[in-house]
Residue frames relative to the residue before (quaternion, step in Angstrom):
aa qw qx qy qz dx dy dz
M 1.0000 0.0000 0.0000 0.0000 0.00 0.00 0.00
P 0.4780 -0.6726 0.4717 0.3109 3.62 -0.93 0.80
I 0.3169 -0.7313 0.5769 0.1785 3.55 -1.13 0.76
L 0.4767 -0.6754 0.4839 0.2871 3.57 -0.92 0.90
T 0.0125 -0.7788 0.6272 -0.0075 3.56 -0.99 0.89
W 0.2856 -0.7706 0.5532 0.1363 3.55 -1.17 0.64
D 0.8424 0.2700 -0.1746 0.4325 3.52 -1.40 0.37
E 0.3161 0.7224 -0.5502 0.2747 3.58 1.03 0.70
T 0.5689 -0.6327 0.4066 0.3327 3.57 -0.94 0.91
S 0.6693 0.5214 -0.3059 0.4321 3.59 0.95 -0.86
Q 0.7028 0.4627 -0.2631 0.4720 3.60 1.21 -0.40
R 0.5047 0.6425 -0.4320 0.3819 3.57 1.26 0.09
K 0.0111 0.8500 -0.5197 0.0859 3.54 -0.11 1.34
A 0.2630 0.7735 -0.5370 0.2101 3.59 1.12 0.51
E 0.2288 -0.7744 0.5776 0.1199 3.57 -1.08 0.76
H 0.0639 0.7839 -0.6154 0.0511 3.53 -1.13 0.66
G 0.8104 0.3381 -0.2090 0.4305 3.53 -1.28 0.37
I 0.1345 -0.7490 0.6429 0.0874 3.50 -1.38 0.32
E 0.0852 0.8006 -0.5864 0.0891 3.57 -0.94 0.85
K 0.8182 0.2870 -0.2112 0.4512 3.53 -1.41 0.14
G 0.1516 0.7883 -0.5719 0.1686 3.55 0.75 1.08
V 0.0457 -0.7889 0.6128 0.0015 3.58 -0.97 0.88
F 0.2258 -0.7601 0.6020 0.0941 3.55 -0.94 1.00
Y 0.1009 -0.8051 0.5843 0.0149 3.59 -0.78 1.09
P 0.3051 -0.7513 0.5507 0.1978 3.65 -0.48 1.09
E 0.4248 -0.6631 0.5445 0.2888 3.56 -1.17 0.57
I 0.2016 -0.8110 0.5435 0.0791 3.57 -0.37 1.27
S 0.7667 0.0158 -0.0045 0.6418 3.57 1.13 -0.73
A 0.7178 -0.4340 0.2950 0.4576 3.59 -1.24 0.20
G 0.8449 0.0407 -0.0685 0.5290 3.57 -0.47 1.20
G 0.6392 0.5085 -0.3336 0.4707 3.61 1.26 0.13
F 0.0570 -0.8218 0.5664 -0.0249 3.57 -0.51 1.21
F 0.0807 0.8204 -0.5477 0.1432 3.55 -0.18 1.39
G 0.7806 0.3685 -0.2397 0.4443 3.54 -1.34 0.18
G 0.0898 0.8359 -0.5332 0.0945 3.56 0.94 0.91
V 0.1225 -0.7792 0.6123 0.0546 3.56 -1.08 0.78
V 0.5878 -0.5873 0.4299 0.3532 3.54 -1.16 0.64
W 0.2106 -0.7506 0.6115 0.1349 3.56 -1.02 0.83
N 0.0994 -0.7884 0.6069 0.0143 3.54 -0.03 1.30
G 0.7667 0.3543 -0.2545 0.4711 3.57 -0.98 0.76
L 0.4236 0.6786 -0.4903 0.3460 3.61 1.23 0.13
R 0.2136 -0.8317 0.5073 0.0722 3.57 -0.53 1.20
S 0.7943 -0.1688 0.1372 0.5672 3.61 0.88 -0.84
V 0.1194 -0.7249 0.6694 0.1105 3.52 -1.37 0.40
S 0.0806 -0.8115 0.5788 -0.0032 3.57 -0.39 1.25
V 0.1691 -0.8197 0.5449 0.0513 3.56 -0.35 1.29
S 0.0700 -0.7760 0.6261 0.0315 3.56 -1.00 0.89
R 0.3211 -0.7309 0.5716 0.1896 3.55 -1.27 0.33
A 0.1428 -0.8394 0.5220 0.0499 3.53 0.23 1.31
G 0.8298 0.2683 -0.1867 0.4523 3.54 -1.11 0.74
Q 0.4737 0.6790 -0.4532 0.3303 3.58 1.23 0.07
Q 0.0881 0.7927 -0.5929 0.1111 3.56 -0.73 1.10
V 0.3298 -0.7030 0.5879 0.2266 3.53 -1.34 0.25
A 0.2000 -0.7738 0.5926 0.1001 3.58 -0.73 1.09
S 0.1969 -0.8005 0.5606 0.0786 3.58 -0.71 1.11
Y 0.1831 -0.7819 0.5913 0.0735 3.57 -1.05 0.86
Y 0.1396 -0.8076 0.5725 0.0234 3.55 -0.95 0.97
Y 0.0711 -0.7531 0.6509 0.0644 3.53 -1.29 0.53
D 0.8268 -0.0559 -0.0323 0.5588 3.53 -0.60 1.22
G 0.7259 -0.4709 0.2367 0.4419 3.54 0.96 0.91
I 0.6547 0.4769 -0.3149 0.4947 3.61 1.27 0.08
K 0.4153 -0.7061 0.5117 0.2591 3.56 -0.81 1.02
Y 0.0625 -0.8200 0.5687 0.0153 3.56 -0.90 0.95
F 0.8180 0.0960 -0.0431 0.5655 3.61 1.20 -0.24
D 0.1207 -0.7474 0.6489 0.0762 3.55 -1.13 0.80
K 0.0892 -0.7934 0.6014 0.0295 3.57 -0.85 0.98
G 0.2751 -0.7769 0.5495 0.1370 3.54 -0.69 1.14
D 0.3457 -0.7373 0.5445 0.2009 3.56 -0.79 1.03
T 0.4791 -0.6340 0.5125 0.3254 3.55 -1.15 0.56
S 0.3372 -0.7587 0.5303 0.1714 3.56 -1.10 0.70
T 0.4491 -0.6394 0.5377 0.3168 3.54 -1.31 0.18
F 0.4938 -0.6712 0.4692 0.2924 3.55 -1.12 0.66
E 0.1130 0.7505 -0.6458 0.0831 3.53 -0.94 0.98
A 0.0058 0.8015 -0.5972 0.0297 3.57 -1.11 0.64
T 0.2644 -0.7004 0.6284 0.2112 3.50 -1.36 0.25
I 0.1524 -0.7884 0.5937 0.0525 3.55 -0.72 1.12
A 0.0553 -0.7956 0.6033 0.0033 3.57 -0.84 0.99
A 0.0819 0.8008 -0.5850 0.0990 3.56 -0.97 0.88
Y 0.4716 -0.6471 0.5241 0.2903 3.53 -1.28 0.50
S 0.7888 0.0073 0.0212 0.6143 3.57 1.19 -0.60
V 0.2513 -0.7605 0.5805 0.1464 3.57 -1.27 0.31
P 0.5376 -0.5859 0.4747 0.3773 3.59 -1.18 0.41
G 0.6604 -0.5369 0.3516 0.3898 3.58 -1.15 0.55
E 0.6433 0.5489 -0.3170 0.4295 3.57 1.07 -0.76
F 0.5591 0.6397 -0.3781 0.3679 3.58 1.21 -0.39
H 0.5659 0.6543 -0.3864 0.3201 3.60 1.07 -0.68
E 0.6596 0.5220 -0.3229 0.4338 3.60 1.01 -0.72
V 0.6356 0.5268 -0.3536 0.4399 3.63 1.11 -0.46
V 0.6965 0.3853 -0.2817 0.5358 3.62 1.24 -0.17
G 0.6229 -0.6028 0.3206 0.3819 3.59 1.26 0.32
N 0.5341 0.5809 -0.4330 0.4357 3.59 1.16 0.52
H 0.0232 -0.8277 0.5597 -0.0337 3.60 -0.35 1.22
Q 0.3802 -0.7050 0.5534 0.2284 3.53 -1.05 0.85
V 0.2436 -0.8023 0.5302 0.1258 3.61 -0.47 1.18
V 0.7406 -0.0458 0.0118 0.6703 3.56 1.16 -0.67
P 0.6759 -0.4920 0.3246 0.4425 3.62 -1.10 0.43
G 0.8237 0.2237 -0.1908 0.4849 3.54 -0.79 1.08
V 0.7239 0.3607 -0.2364 0.5385 3.62 1.25 -0.12
I 0.1000 -0.8058 0.5836 0.0021 3.57 -0.70 1.18
L 0.1906 -0.7634 0.6105 0.0908 3.55 -0.97 0.94
T 0.2825 -0.7866 0.5294 0.1458 3.59 -0.71 1.08
R 0.7831 0.3592 -0.2623 0.4347 3.56 -1.42 0.06
Q 0.3899 0.6889 -0.5016 0.3490 3.56 0.95 0.94
P 0.6917 -0.4473 0.3312 0.4601 3.64 -1.22 0.19
R 0.3472 -0.7570 0.5219 0.1842 3.54 -0.91 0.94
K 0.3158 -0.7455 0.5609 0.1728 3.56 -1.14 0.71
R 0.4607 -0.6500 0.5245 0.3001 3.55 -1.30 0.37
F 0.0977 -0.7867 0.6057 0.0682 3.54 -1.29 0.25
G 0.3672 -0.6760 0.5801 0.2677 3.54 -1.37 0.09
L 0.1518 -0.7974 0.5820 0.0486 3.55 -1.18 0.53
S 0.0388 0.7583 -0.6504 -0.0205 3.54 -1.17 0.65
Y 0.0886 0.7729 -0.6251 0.0633 3.54 -1.19 0.62
K 0.3866 -0.7077 0.5443 0.2313 3.54 -1.30 0.33
T 0.1176 -0.7117 0.6802 0.1300 3.53 -1.27 0.60
L 0.3746 -0.7833 0.4746 0.1443 3.54 -0.97 0.92
Y 0.3985 -0.6646 0.5752 0.2621 3.53 -1.21 0.64
A 0.5903 -0.6050 0.4126 0.3395 3.56 -1.19 0.59
D 0.5751 0.6043 -0.3893 0.3905 3.62 1.20 -0.30
G 0.4742 -0.7137 0.4100 0.3125 3.58 1.29 -0.15
E 0.6945 0.4582 -0.2701 0.4846 3.59 1.26 -0.06
N 0.7921 0.3127 -0.1505 0.5021 3.57 0.79 -0.99
Y 0.0809 -0.7904 0.6072 -0.0018 3.53 -1.28 0.45
K 0.3252 -0.6938 0.5951 0.2423 3.52 -1.37 0.09
I 0.2399 -0.7341 0.6164 0.1533 3.55 -1.06 0.81
H 0.1749 -0.7741 0.6032 0.0790 3.56 -0.78 1.08
I 0.0705 -0.7840 0.6168 -0.0032 3.57 -0.87 1.03
I 0.0072 -0.8148 0.5779 -0.0457 3.58 -0.63 1.13
Y 0.2191 -0.7925 0.5635 0.0800 3.56 -0.82 1.08
N 0.8702 0.1971 -0.0982 0.4409 3.54 -1.38 0.36
V 0.2507 0.7963 -0.5095 0.2084 3.56 0.90 0.95
S 0.0462 -0.7475 0.6620 0.0304 3.54 -1.13 0.83
V 0.1656 -0.7997 0.5710 0.0837 3.57 -1.02 0.75
V 0.3468 -0.6833 0.6021 0.2244 3.51 -1.28 0.56
P 0.4472 -0.7090 0.4647 0.2853 3.61 -0.61 1.06
S 0.3320 -0.7316 0.5634 0.1924 3.54 -1.03 0.84
E 0.6264 -0.5130 0.4112 0.4188 3.53 -1.29 0.14
S 0.2396 -0.7586 0.5906 0.1355 3.56 -1.07 0.79
S 0.0078 -0.7975 0.6022 -0.0355 3.54 -0.80 1.04
Y 0.0736 -0.8000 0.5954 0.0055 3.56 -0.71 1.10
E 0.0062 0.7997 -0.5981 0.0522 3.54 -0.75 1.09
S 0.4740 -0.6708 0.4926 0.2877 3.54 -1.18 0.58
E 0.8597 0.1714 -0.1233 0.4651 3.51 -1.29 0.57
L 0.2067 0.7714 -0.5670 0.2019 3.57 0.78 1.01
E 0.4469 -0.6917 0.4934 0.2801 3.57 -0.99 0.80
N 0.7826 0.2327 -0.1185 0.5651 3.58 1.09 -0.70
A 0.6032 -0.5646 0.4194 0.3761 3.54 -1.22 0.54
T 0.5152 -0.6449 0.4728 0.3083 3.58 -1.09 0.74
V 0.2107 -0.7573 0.6076 0.1139 3.57 -0.97 0.91
F 0.1951 -0.7737 0.5957 0.0916 3.58 -0.76 1.09
S 0.0572 -0.8078 0.5860 0.0272 3.59 -1.06 0.65
W 0.1208 -0.7813 0.6111 0.0391 3.54 -1.23 0.61
K 0.3695 -0.6731 0.5900 0.2496 3.55 -1.14 0.68
A 0.1051 -0.8251 0.5550 0.0085 3.56 -0.72 1.07
K 0.0582 -0.7474 0.6600 0.0485 3.52 -1.24 0.68
A 0.1396 -0.7981 0.5821 0.0693 3.57 -1.18 0.46
I 0.4117 -0.6900 0.5436 0.2427 3.54 -1.12 0.78
P 0.4095 -0.7286 0.4837 0.2598 3.63 -0.69 0.99
V 0.2783 -0.7392 0.5916 0.1618 3.53 -1.23 0.56
T 0.4737 -0.6853 0.4845 0.2671 3.55 -1.11 0.74
T 0.1552 -0.8133 0.5583 0.0517 3.56 -0.88 1.00
G 0.6685 -0.4856 0.3107 0.4698 3.59 1.22 0.14
K 0.8620 0.0271 0.0126 0.5061 3.58 -0.40 -1.23
F 0.6959 0.4689 -0.2737 0.4701 3.62 1.19 -0.40
H 0.6098 -0.5297 0.4294 0.4040 3.54 -1.29 0.33
P 0.5643 -0.6253 0.4058 0.3549 3.64 -0.89 0.84
S 0.0813 0.7791 -0.6152 0.0888 3.57 -1.04 0.85
P 0.3570 -0.7345 0.5243 0.2412 3.62 -1.07 0.59
H 0.7078 0.4799 -0.2171 0.4706 3.58 1.29 -0.37
F 0.0314 -0.7885 0.6136 -0.0279 3.57 -0.70 1.16
I 0.1262 -0.7855 0.6039 0.0494 3.58 -1.00 0.86
V 0.1201 -0.7931 0.5966 0.0243 3.57 -0.76 1.11
D 0.2109 -0.8018 0.5540 0.0757 3.57 -0.62 1.19
S 0.3801 -0.7634 0.4769 0.2127 3.58 -0.51 1.19
S 0.6361 0.5444 -0.3357 0.4315 3.61 1.16 -0.47
K 0.7583 0.3762 -0.1932 0.4960 3.59 1.23 -0.31
I 0.6611 0.5030 -0.3210 0.4548 3.60 1.06 -0.64
R 0.5890 -0.5697 0.4331 0.3754 3.58 -1.16 0.56
P 0.5599 -0.6469 0.3993 0.3296 3.61 -0.89 0.90
D 0.6560 0.5089 -0.3375 0.4436 3.63 0.95 -0.73
K 0.6204 0.5197 -0.3442 0.4759 3.61 1.07 -0.65
L 0.6603 0.5124 -0.3037 0.4574 3.57 0.92 -0.94
H 0.6368 0.5436 -0.3223 0.4416 3.57 0.97 -0.87
I 0.6814 0.4754 -0.2869 0.4768 3.59 0.91 -0.89
L 0.6395 0.5290 -0.3295 0.4502 3.58 0.95 -0.85
E 0.6761 0.4885 -0.3020 0.4615 3.60 0.91 -0.85
K 0.6027 0.5366 -0.3607 0.4677 3.60 1.09 -0.55
I 0.6438 0.5064 -0.3201 0.4760 3.58 1.04 -0.75
L 0.7094 0.4806 -0.2638 0.4430 3.57 0.83 -1.02
Y 0.8068 0.3115 -0.1311 0.4845 3.58 0.88 -0.96
G 0.5043 -0.6890 0.4019 0.3310 3.58 1.28 -0.07
T 0.2257 -0.7290 0.6268 0.1569 3.52 -1.38 0.21
E 0.7258 -0.3949 0.3100 0.4703 3.57 -1.25 -0.17
K 0.7661 0.3538 -0.1808 0.5052 3.58 1.16 -0.54
T 0.7615 0.3151 -0.1825 0.5362 3.62 1.20 -0.29
V 0.4401 -0.6874 0.5104 0.2707 3.58 -1.10 0.71
P 0.5546 -0.5839 0.4563 0.3786 3.62 -1.11 0.53
R 0.1149 0.7889 -0.5936 0.1101 3.57 -0.98 0.83
L 0.4643 -0.5984 0.5462 0.3577 3.52 -1.34 0.09
P 0.4441 -0.6681 0.5096 0.3109 3.60 -0.91 0.77
T 0.5407 -0.5648 0.4855 0.3909 3.57 -1.17 0.45
I 0.6452 -0.5257 0.3691 0.4136 3.59 -1.18 0.43
K 0.6362 0.5232 -0.3259 0.4640 3.58 0.96 -0.85
E 0.6606 0.5105 -0.2984 0.4626 3.56 0.94 -0.90
L 0.6619 0.5115 -0.3063 0.4543 3.57 0.94 -0.87
V 0.6698 0.4916 -0.3001 0.4687 3.58 0.90 -0.92
D 0.6476 0.5127 -0.3232 0.4618 3.60 0.94 -0.84
L 0.6644 0.5144 -0.3014 0.4508 3.57 0.97 -0.86
I 0.7537 0.4132 -0.2184 0.4621 3.56 0.82 -0.99
V 0.7678 0.3913 -0.2007 0.4660 3.58 0.89 -0.93
S 0.8448 0.1603 -0.0396 0.5089 3.59 0.64 -1.09
F 0.2336 0.8196 -0.4975 0.1616 3.59 1.15 0.57
S 0.1244 0.7597 -0.6269 0.1200 3.56 -0.84 1.07
P 0.2034 -0.8351 0.4986 0.1127 3.64 0.01 1.26
L 0.1597 -0.7856 0.5957 0.0504 3.52 -1.17 0.75
H 0.2023 -0.7562 0.6132 0.1061 3.53 -1.14 0.78
I 0.3487 -0.7393 0.5387 0.2041 3.59 -0.83 1.00
L 0.0853 -0.7945 0.6013 0.0018 3.54 -0.71 1.16
P 0.2228 -0.8167 0.5164 0.1295 3.63 -0.17 1.24
D 0.2770 -0.7144 0.6180 0.1760 3.53 -1.23 0.63
T 0.3246 -0.7918 0.4866 0.1757 3.58 -0.31 1.25
N 0.6339 0.5412 -0.3415 0.4343 3.60 1.12 -0.49
S 0.7829 0.3298 -0.1749 0.4976 3.58 0.76 -1.01
G 0.4282 -0.6984 0.4697 0.3290 3.57 1.17 -0.50
L 0.5920 0.5469 -0.3668 0.4647 3.55 1.31 0.01
A 0.2603 -0.7529 0.5783 0.1757 3.57 -1.27 -0.06
I 0.2454 -0.7396 0.6042 0.1665 3.52 -1.24 0.47
L 0.3605 -0.7084 0.5632 0.2259 3.55 -1.26 0.46
E 0.0893 -0.7960 0.5977 0.0344 3.55 -0.71 1.08
Q 0.5500 -0.6247 0.4488 0.3254 3.55 -1.15 0.68
N 0.4564 0.6412 -0.4962 0.3667 3.56 -0.21 1.30
L 0.5632 -0.5953 0.4445 0.3619 3.57 -1.16 0.54
G 0.3186 0.7692 -0.5077 0.2216 3.57 -0.77 0.94
D 0.8832 -0.0509 0.0990 0.4556 3.56 -0.14 -1.31
L 0.8173 0.1140 -0.0050 0.5648 3.58 0.96 -0.87
Y 0.0681 -0.7572 0.6299 0.1587 3.52 -1.35 -0.07
R 0.5448 -0.6344 0.4489 0.3151 3.52 -1.13 0.74
T 0.2799 -0.7378 0.5887 0.1754 3.55 -1.13 0.70
S 0.6638 -0.4936 0.3723 0.4208 3.56 -1.31 -0.03
D 0.6017 0.5246 -0.3639 0.4800 3.61 1.29 -0.13
P 0.4692 -0.7029 0.4478 0.2919 3.64 -0.55 1.09
G 0.8354 0.2008 -0.1707 0.4823 3.54 -0.90 1.00
M 0.6514 0.4973 -0.3137 0.4796 3.58 1.27 -0.09
N 0.0866 -0.7865 0.6112 0.0177 3.56 -0.91 1.02
R 0.2486 -0.7531 0.5918 0.1441 3.55 -1.22 0.53
S 0.4810 -0.6752 0.4717 0.3003 3.60 -0.98 0.80
L 0.4061 -0.7057 0.5365 0.2219 3.53 -1.15 0.77
I 0.5724 -0.5215 0.4837 0.4079 3.54 -1.29 0.33
G 0.7863 0.2580 -0.2102 0.5205 3.59 -0.77 1.01
T 0.3439 0.7532 -0.4944 0.2644 3.59 1.24 0.25
R 0.4588 -0.6673 0.5140 0.2828 3.55 -1.26 0.48
L 0.5361 0.6187 -0.4025 0.4096 3.59 1.30 0.09
Y 0.0310 -0.7871 0.6159 -0.0115 3.55 -0.96 0.92
N 0.5923 -0.5757 0.4277 0.3672 3.56 -1.16 0.62
S 0.2683 -0.7351 0.5992 0.1694 3.53 -1.09 0.77
S 0.6735 -0.4796 0.3589 0.4332 3.58 -1.26 -0.09
F 0.6634 0.4515 -0.2953 0.5185 3.59 1.31 -0.10
V 0.4787 -0.6873 0.4683 0.2814 3.57 -0.79 1.03
G 0.8040 0.2585 -0.2039 0.4952 3.57 -0.85 0.98
L 0.6884 0.4098 -0.2802 0.5288 3.60 1.28 -0.13
Y 0.1472 -0.7944 0.5878 0.0419 3.55 -1.07 0.83
R 0.2942 -0.7317 0.5819 0.1984 3.53 -1.22 0.46
L 0.3584 -0.7301 0.5487 0.1933 3.54 -1.15 0.74
E 0.0410 -0.8150 0.5780 -0.0048 3.57 -0.68 1.07
């Protein structure tokens, strides 16, 4: 039988700090593309509003506790914001150099990292459908410290199939397969050929849950190709017979819709 031990280095899972914040504008309904670096992101404090426990009794004796699901709320604090952030608080640029306030606010997506105390591992937080309530702005002369701005944030949950809808996904680098993490980070942070974006929910679930990478192996004699189990060009989705291209795939669009060329 295993003996309990304390203070082992491998079990120190304290978290601290926040880094690599990325702001993703909503380009289309539920589509968050063109992510930009959020320099100056100071903290994201997540709360679970409305979470309660309902107790059930029979003949005066408690027999069951049911925990209610909560809604996502957070407070975002930052020293500065990317230029694209102004539209999510209702500040729209009508002509270059002129901003009109109190306009319709837009939604956005957000990702950031929190760090483990071991200095190696981290968690990536991915939040969809975020809306913020503008905070009060106060400007004073001769401040000793930089001004910290804050916003109350809410998010609309997204449906993932078998799980209760949620807008907040957390990916732990110490537990997820390295190849899955590598592909996810390419999607979130972009490459030389792709813009940073949030994956669709279907794409995220397929990548994390049912990921099975495929490498296209062409047959020069027959002109056909076979798919071998290896990291390369595609990965299987949860839909039978349907594959999705990987970041860095050798497949490129051809002049015919639905056909691709291998380079």
